[in-house]
N, C-alpha and C positions, 0 to 999 in steps of 0.2 A: 525198158523194164522199170518198174516202180517198186521201191521197198516200203513196206509198212512197218513201223517200229513203235513199240510200247516203251515209254521211258521208265527207268528204275523207280522214280518217285511215284508214278501212277501205279506201277506194279506193287510197290510197298503199301500204298494206301488201299489197294483193292487186289489182294493176293490170289483171289479165286476167280479172277477175270478170265473169260475164254471168249475169243472172237473168231468166227469163221469168215473167211474171205472167199466168196464164190466169184470167179472171174469168167467172163465171156468175151471172146473175140469173134469178129465177123458177125456181129449181132445184126439181125434184120428186123427192125422195129416197125416197118411199114406194111408187113404182111399180117394176115389174121393169126391170132394165137388162140385157137379154140379151147385148148386145155386150161388156159388162164381164165377165159370167159366162163367156162363151166365151173372152175374152182370158186370164183367169186360169187357166182349165182348160187352155188350150193351152200356157201357160208351164209349168205343172206337169207336163203330159205330156211336153214336150220335156226337162225335167229328168229325169223317170223313164226316158226313152229314151236319155239320155246324149248328146243332140244339142245341148244348151245348158246352161250353168250360170251362176249369178249372178257378177258381178265380186267378187273378194275383195281382201284388202289388198295382194296382189302386183300388182293391176291399177293402172295409172297414174291412173285416175279416182278410185279409193279412196285410193291412196297420197297423192295431193295433199291430200285432206282430213285424213289423219293428220298430214301435215306442218303444215298450217294449225292444227290443234288444238294440236299441241305448241308452236307459236309463241306461242299465248296461254295456255299453262300447263295445258292439258287433256291427260290421258293417253288417247289414242284407243283403246287396247286395254281400258281400263276403262270409259270413257264413249265409246261408238262413234258415228260419224256415222250418221244414220238409214239411209242406203242400205246401209251396211256391216252394221248390225245386222239389217236386214230380209233381206238376202241370206243371211246366216249362218243365220237362222231358217228360211228357205226350204230351204236346203241340208240342214239337220238334219231338218226335219219332212217335207219333200217337198210341203208345201202352204203357201199364203199365208193369213194370217188373213182372216176375213170379218167386217168391221165394219159397214159400210153401203155402198151403191153408190158414193157419191162418194169415200170413203176407199179402198175397194177399187180404184177406177179409178186413183187416183194411186199407190197402192202397186204395182200392176202395171206402170205406166209407169216408176216408179222403178227397180225391179229389172231390168226389161227393158233399160234404157239405161244403168244404172250411175250414175245421177245422183240426188242428194237431191231429194225432192219433199215438200212439206208444204202445209198449207192453213189458212186462217183464216176463221171465220164473221164476215163484216164487220158483221153486226148487233151483235156484241159487242166490236168494236174501237172505241176512243175516240181521236179525233184522228188524227194521222198515224202511220204506221209507219216507224220509223227503224232502219236496220241500223248499229249503232255498238258501240264498246267500252263495257262496263259500268263504272260508277264504284263498284259494290259496295253501293250503298244501295237498289237496286231490289228489288222483290218478285216472286216467281215461284211460281205454284201449278201443279205438274206435272199433266199429263193423267192422269185417273183417281185423283187424290189431292186432292180438293177441300178437305180440311182441312189440307193441308201448305203451309207457306210457306218458300221458300228465298230466299237472296240470292246472286246470281252473284258470281263472283270479280272483283275489279278487273282490267280489261283483257280479260276474256272477251268475245267478240263475241256480241251478242244482237240479236234483233228486239224492239223495244219500242214501245208506244204511250204515251199520256199517263197511263194507269192503272198499267202495269207491264210485265213481261217476257212476250213471246209465245213466244219460243223461247230455250233456253239452249244454250251451246256452239255457236253459229251454227245448227245444224240437228239437234242430238241429240234434243231432246224438245220437244213443243209444250205450250202452256199449257192448263189445263182450261177456262178462261173462254172461249176462242175456238175450242174444238174443233168439228169439223164433225159434225153428227148428221143423222139422216134428215129432220129438220125444218128444217135450214138452207136458206135460199132465196137468199142472196147471199154468195157464197164467192169468195175469191181463192186460187188454187193457185200455189205458188211452186216453180219448178224452177231448180236452181243448178249452175253449174260455175265452177271457179277458173281454168280454162284455155280461154278462149273461142277462142284461136287454134287449138288442137288439137281441142276438143270442141264448138265452137259449132254445128256441123252436127247433132250428136247432140241438143243442147238444142232446136234448132229442130224437129227431127223429133219429139222427145218432146212438145213443146208442141202440135204439130199433132195428134198421136195422142190426147193427153188432151182437147183441144178436141173432137175427133171423137166421143169417148165421152160428152161432156157435151151436145153439140148436141141429140140427140133428147129430152133431159130438162130443157131449160132454155128460157126465153123468149129469152134473148140471151147470147151469149158473145163474148169478145174476148181478144186476146193483146197484151201490152205487154212492152217490153224495158227492163231497168234495167242500167246499166253505169257505169263511171267517167266515160265521155263523156256519158252521159245519166243523170245521177245522181238524177233525180226524175221520177216519173210519177204521174198521178192516175187512179184507176180508179173 
């Protein structure tokens, strides 16, 4: 069992934070996921037809993350929130990357709803996961760069376990150690908003849609909610 915890300091700074944790056990990442394939192709077709486009930095959902990044000293136009970077890539290329079915599923849900979504392979998480301000001594190895070690800036918001940093700049980039692959069988997907009052319904819908994509390919799924009022959940 892994506990996810939001520290009081982060809750105080961002009191309307709402995070959905969608978990899947017995995940089967090497079989076809036709619903995910269809969902991504539909989004790409809507973009091509001009009937839909990803949220950009003028959208309140993205702007909120830019404001948050600046508050802890990160330039969001140089180091972009994940949903912002993914939406820009989709707009430019016309297609989403294809990584593996689980990652493709959460990428599609992220850009569709304008909310950051990430994931951790829980088999490689040590101890509890805490969303907190960095003290600057932690170590982080970026996704795709297994030989690189970074240290977050003091005050930067991170996800961290007892070994090190799982995401830098709140949701800019995930760690290599806990990346989700085709062989990951126990995964926690994280969907976030800083404005639950305004966008909580979007987060709920996004969590349901992601869970729906996971159900045919997992032994068990569940959804948990993390907030300042419910600052710890065990998954």
